[in-house]
C-alpha positions as CSV (number, residue, x, y, z in Angstrom):
1,M,-0.1,-0.4,0.0
2,K,1.0,3.8,-1.1
3,E,0.2,6.8,0.9
4,F,0.5,10.4,0.6
5,T,-1.0,13.7,1.9
6,Y,-2.0,16.4,-0.2
7,V,-3.6,19.8,2.0
8,I,-6.0,21.7,-0.1
9,T,-6.0,24.4,-1.8
10,D,-8.8,25.8,-3.9
11,K,-10.4,27.9,-2.3
12,E,-13.7,25.6,-2.9
13,G,-12.6,23.0,-1.3
14,I,-13.2,19.3,-2.6
15,H,-16.4,20.2,-4.8
16,A,-18.6,18.3,-7.4
17,R,-16.6,19.4,-10.7
18,P,-12.9,17.9,-9.0
19,A,-14.8,15.8,-7.3
20,G,-16.3,14.4,-10.1
21,E,-13.1,14.0,-12.2
22,L,-11.2,12.7,-9.1
23,V,-13.2,9.8,-9.4
24,K,-13.0,9.5,-13.1
25,L,-9.5,9.2,-12.8
26,A,-9.1,7.1,-9.4
27,K,-11.7,4.9,-11.9
28,T,-8.8,4.1,-14.8
29,F,-7.2,2.0,-12.3
30,S,-7.1,-1.7,-11.0
31,S,-6.0,-0.8,-7.5
32,N,-8.4,0.5,-4.5
33,V,-8.3,4.4,-3.6
34,S,-9.3,5.7,-0.6
35,V,-9.1,9.3,0.4
36,L,-9.0,10.1,4.6
37,K,-10.1,13.1,6.5
38,D,-10.4,13.5,10.4
39,G,-11.1,10.0,10.7
40,K,-13.7,9.4,7.6
41,K,-12.5,7.4,5.1
42,A,-14.3,7.4,2.0
43,D,-14.0,5.8,-1.4
44,A,-12.4,7.3,-4.5
45,K,-14.3,5.9,-7.0
46,K,-18.1,7.8,-5.3
47,V,-18.1,11.2,-5.8
48,F,-20.9,11.3,-3.1
49,G,-17.8,9.6,-0.8
50,L,-15.7,12.0,-1.4
51,M,-18.4,15.1,-1.0
52,G,-18.8,13.3,2.0
53,L,-15.7,14.1,3.6
54,G,-16.1,17.9,3.3
55,A,-12.7,18.4,2.8
56,K,-12.4,22.6,2.7
57,Q,-9.2,24.6,1.7
58,G,-6.4,24.3,3.9
59,M,-7.5,20.6,5.4
60,E,-5.2,17.6,5.0
61,I,-6.5,14.6,3.0
62,T,-4.3,11.2,3.1
63,V,-5.2,9.7,-0.2
64,Q,-4.7,5.3,0.2
65,V,-3.9,3.6,-3.3
66,E,-3.8,-0.1,-2.7
67,G,-3.1,-2.9,-5.3
68,D,-1.6,-4.0,-8.8
69,D,-0.6,-0.1,-10.2
70,E,-0.4,1.5,-7.4
71,D,2.4,3.1,-8.2
72,A,1.0,5.2,-11.4
73,A,-1.9,5.6,-9.6
74,V,-0.3,7.3,-6.5
75,A,1.8,9.8,-9.2
76,A,-1.8,10.7,-11.0
77,L,-3.3,11.1,-7.8
78,E,-0.9,13.5,-6.4
79,T,-0.5,15.2,-10.1
80,F,-3.8,15.6,-10.5
81,L,-4.5,16.8,-6.7
82,K,-2.1,19.8,-7.1
83,E,-3.1,20.6,-10.6
84,N,-6.8,21.2,-9.5
85,L,-7.3,21.5,-5.6
């Protein structure tokens, strides 16, 4: 399993458009992808789970990836977050 942390910089936090794009990206990988915030865990392949975390600007999230393509998934997800959130 691989994981990384990221601090949300978008003033809107994780909102509908980037959450939908993140879900699309996560679904391209066979690995399980989870996002954690304050003890809550969401499946990154489900938009309502991501939105339910309530991650706002300045909050830290942890992304966990486990599976056959976890290295590629971590790299792609980290790049996406830096560019969009």
